[in-house]
C-alpha positions as a Python dict, from the first residue, in 0.01 Angstrom:
ca = {
    (1, 'X'): (0, 0, 0),
    (2, 'X'): (-159, -182, 295),
    (3, 'X'): (-10, -65, 622),
    (4, 'X'): (-125, -249, 933),
    (5, 'X'): (-249, -36, 1222),
    (6, 'X'): (43, -124, 1451),
    (7, 'X'): (299, -47, 1179),
    (8, 'X'): (399, 302, 1066),
    (9, 'X'): (439, 382, 698),
    (10, 'X'): (816, 405, 741),
    (11, 'X'): (833, 68, 912),
    (12, 'X'): (627, -85, 632),
    (13, 'X'): (856, 63, 366),
    (14, 'X'): (1166, -52, 552),
    (15, 'X'): (1027, -407, 560),
    (16, 'X'): (936, -404, 189),
    (17, 'X'): (1130, -609, -69),
    (18, 'X'): (1183, -294, -278),
    (19, 'X'): (1363, -122, 10),
    (20, 'X'): (1566, -437, 78),
    (21, 'X'): (1676, -433, -288),
    (22, 'X'): (1773, -66, -262),
    (23, 'X'): (1976, -134, 52),
    (24, 'X'): (2140, -435, -114),
    (25, 'X'): (2236, -237, -425),
    (26, 'X'): (2385, 38, -210),
    (27, 'X'): (2587, -205, -2),
    (28, 'X'): (2712, -395, -309),
    (29, 'X'): (2872, -72, -428),
    (30, 'X'): (2971, 110, -110),
    (31, 'X'): (3138, -170, 86),
    (32, 'X'): (3375, -295, -188),
    (33, 'X'): (3457, 60, -302),
    (34, 'X'): (3526, 170, 56),
    (35, 'X'): (3745, -134, 118),
    (36, 'X'): (3940, -74, -204),
    (37, 'X'): (3998, 290, -119),
    (38, 'X'): (4103, 209, 237),
    (39, 'X'): (4353, -50, 110),
    (40, 'X'): (4487, 203, -142),
    (41, 'X'): (4524, 467, 131),
    (42, 'X'): (4669, 222, 384),
    (43, 'X'): (4919, 104, 123),
    (44, 'X'): (5027, 464, 70),
    (45, 'X'): (5072, 521, 442),
    (46, 'X'): (5259, 193, 493),
    (47, 'X'): (5496, 251, 202),
    (48, 'X'): (5558, 608, 321),
    (49, 'X'): (5627, 479, 673),
    (50, 'X'): (5826, 164, 604),
    (51, 'X'): (5980, 227, 263),
    (52, 'X'): (6063, 597, 254),
    (53, 'X'): (6330, 535, -9),
    (54, 'X'): (6060, 417, -250),
    (55, 'X'): (5863, 736, -191),
    (56, 'X'): (6179, 942, -237),
    (57, 'X'): (6247, 813, -589),
    (58, 'X'): (6258, 1120, -814),
    (59, 'X'): (6008, 1133, -1097),
    (60, 'X'): (6060, 1480, -1239),
    (61, 'X'): (6287, 1736, -1078),
    (62, 'X'): (6183, 1779, -716),
    (63, 'X'): (5870, 1573, -769),
    (64, 'X'): (5905, 1224, -626),
    (65, 'X'): (5693, 908, -609),
    (66, 'X'): (5551, 1013, -271),
    (67, 'X'): (5412, 1338, -410),
    (68, 'X'): (5268, 1166, -717),
    (69, 'X'): (5101, 891, -515),
    (70, 'X'): (4976, 1146, -261),
    (71, 'X'): (4816, 1351, -537),
    (72, 'X'): (4667, 1036, -685),
    (73, 'X'): (4483, 991, -354),
    (74, 'X'): (4289, 1308, -436),
    (75, 'X'): (4233, 1201, -795),
    (76, 'X'): (4100, 863, -683),
    (77, 'X'): (3858, 1036, -446),
    (78, 'X'): (3712, 1239, -732),
    (79, 'X'): (3697, 933, -957),
    (80, 'X'): (3516, 731, -691),
    (81, 'X'): (3272, 1018, -643),
    (82, 'X'): (3201, 1031, -1015),
    (83, 'X'): (3156, 655, -1037),
    (84, 'X'): (2919, 663, -741),
    (85, 'X'): (2712, 944, -893),
    (86, 'X'): (2671, 745, -1215),
    (87, 'X'): (2592, 424, -1023),
    (88, 'X'): (2339, 598, -800),
    (89, 'X'): (2171, 764, -1097),
    (90, 'X'): (2135, 436, -1282),
    (91, 'X'): (2081, 180, -1004),
    (92, 'X'): (1972, 354, -683),
    (93, 'X'): (1773, 664, -772),
    (94, 'X'): (1505, 486, -979),
    (95, 'X'): (1427, 249, -691),
    (96, 'X'): (1438, 531, -435),
    (97, 'X'): (1206, 742, -654),
    (98, 'X'): (963, 452, -679),
    (99, 'X'): (961, 406, -302),
    (100, 'X'): (914, 779, -245),
    (101, 'X'): (629, 797, -497),
    (102, 'X'): (453, 506, -327),
    (103, 'X'): (499, 667, 14),
    (104, 'X'): (373, 1007, -98),
    (105, 'X'): (74, 848, -264),
    (106, 'X'): (-21, 664, 51),
}
């Protein structure tokens, strides 16, 4: 790994195509997933604020739509976490491991 004198190892890695690919893969997952979750959460807040009758619709006994959707916010967080862990293990970690190995071997 040829590092020029005026460039640190970290700067060289950051400028490498392998690191650019890692960054791109991360962004292709994180940005859309974050946007989807924010829309899901914003939708919940807006419906709760502007359509309280919808949230008050009973589902089972004292459990209403608002409680169900609120609990689904937690479920979706865990699902997103699981999906990210699988994605990172398959698509991010191998590239990051390769970069780290090259850096440590320098």
